[in-house]
C-alpha positions, 0 to 999 in steps of 0.5 A: 460477463464475457469480454465482447471483443472475443465474439467471433460474430457481430453482434446480432441481439444484446439482451444483457440489459435495456440500458444497452440502447442505442439513440435512433436517428430521429432520436439524433436529429433531435438531439443535435436540434436541441436548444440550449442554455444553462440549466444551473442557471435555469435557462435550458429549454429543452430541459424545462420541455422535458421537465414539465413533459415528465410532471404532466404525464405523470400528475405532480406539480414538478420534476428535475433532470439528472443524469442517472437513476441512482442519482434520482432515487438518492435526490427522492430519499434525501428530500424526504428524510433527514440524518438519523431517519429513517426509510423501509425499502424492499430488501431485493429493491435497486435502491438497497442493492445496488446503489451503494447504500448513498442515502446512508453514506452520504445522508445519514439516512438510515435504511430498514429493508423488508421482505416482500414478494415475488413481484415486489409488494410489500404488504401492509402488515409489514410495514406497519410492524417496521415503523419504528415507535417514537423512542430515542433508542430508534431512528425515525420512520419517514420513508416507505420506497417501492419499485415497479416495474420489480424484475420484470413482475409488476404490482398492481394499483391495488397492493400499491395502495395498501401499501402506500395507505399502511405508510400514511396511516404511519406518518410516512411518505411515499417514493416509488423507483421507477426505473422502468415505470412505464412498463409497469404502467403499459403492462397495467393497462394504466394512465402514468398518473394512476400509477404515480398518483399515490407517490410523493415522488417518483424516479424515472429512467430515460436510459431504458427501455425507452431508449435516451442514451442517458439520464433520468426525471425526479417527478413529486410536488414543488417543494420536494423538487425544490429539495432535490433541486438543492441536494442536486447541487450538492451531489454534482449533478448539475450540468450547463447546455444539457439540453443535447441529451434531454433532449433525447429524454424528451423525444422518448417520452413523445413518441417510445413509451406506447412501443413497449407494448412490442418488447413485451410481447416479444419477451413473451414470444421469446419466454415461449420458445424458450419454455419448449426446449428440453432441459430448460425452464421458464416460469411463463407466468412471470414475463409479465413486461420485457424481462425473462429469467430463465432457470439454467443450470450453474454450470451451464451459465458460462458454457451458454453465455459464451456459445451465444457469444459466438453466435452474436447474441450478448447475454447475462447468465450468472449461478443464481441469477441470468436474466434476458431483458428485451429492448427496442433494439432487439428486432426479428432477427435477433428474437430468432438468433436468441431462440436459436442460440439457446436450442442449438446448445441443448441440443447438442451433446454436453462434451461439444459446448457444454465445459466449463 
């Protein structure tokens, strides 16, 4: 990861992640005006409004606000699984790869990584084969975890229904890592409640495409959320006058969900323009939401990243996985700057800019 302080131009576009968004003036005003109370006592009215709205939008009974998506995912797994029980999870899912395996380390929950399709779908056959028999030699299979969207791709309602139906047949519950849940719903053209319906719990992140500075919400039935609230306390996730940040998430849910279509459209435009560059490959069919995964030669990743940084464009380019993430802070000027950086880099003789 390059040093932003070494850039020669001010940042025009930062496509490293949609976590880099900053609260807009209206969101900041909502935060400044937020009514607050002690949330550990259940007395913060802004948190209560956020939780109620999230539950209503997803068609569930209750919700709990937490500092991060890693914590809401962990709360979900712990609320469904006891020690010695098992969660079935896609081997490329965030819960398995990037959350320190907290469910195993902190909760004693076994994790079974499963093969999955390019869009993150897990087949019913794979799920059925992974469920352990009732035998003391094995952990008790208790939960299926899916992720949607997944590396910018989405799973259809039919794919989700097939997976969850297979899990239910084996007596499992179902949790969705919906870090970019509303991106998935937008891409599928379905109501959030329809996408959430098959699951017992859903983690939604407020600090990615929705643009809040911090926070996630776990949504589910009352019993599951009550368990999650107890586990949140154990994990140190209880917060006090937290309405000042809950207000940002509330503003996002009320005002910024529909505009995700703009991010998806911009990602497709950028991808189309990059695909036209000689020497650069982009799978346009894989650009379904706000992410682009250009296929960049390993030797070009660092030089291109540094070249773009000098033009004020921050990129996450690494051998084996380069990712561009569009979000609400990428405007028309930023879009043009991103494309121009790629065009100029690939149009320039290797000896001038493409060196390690």
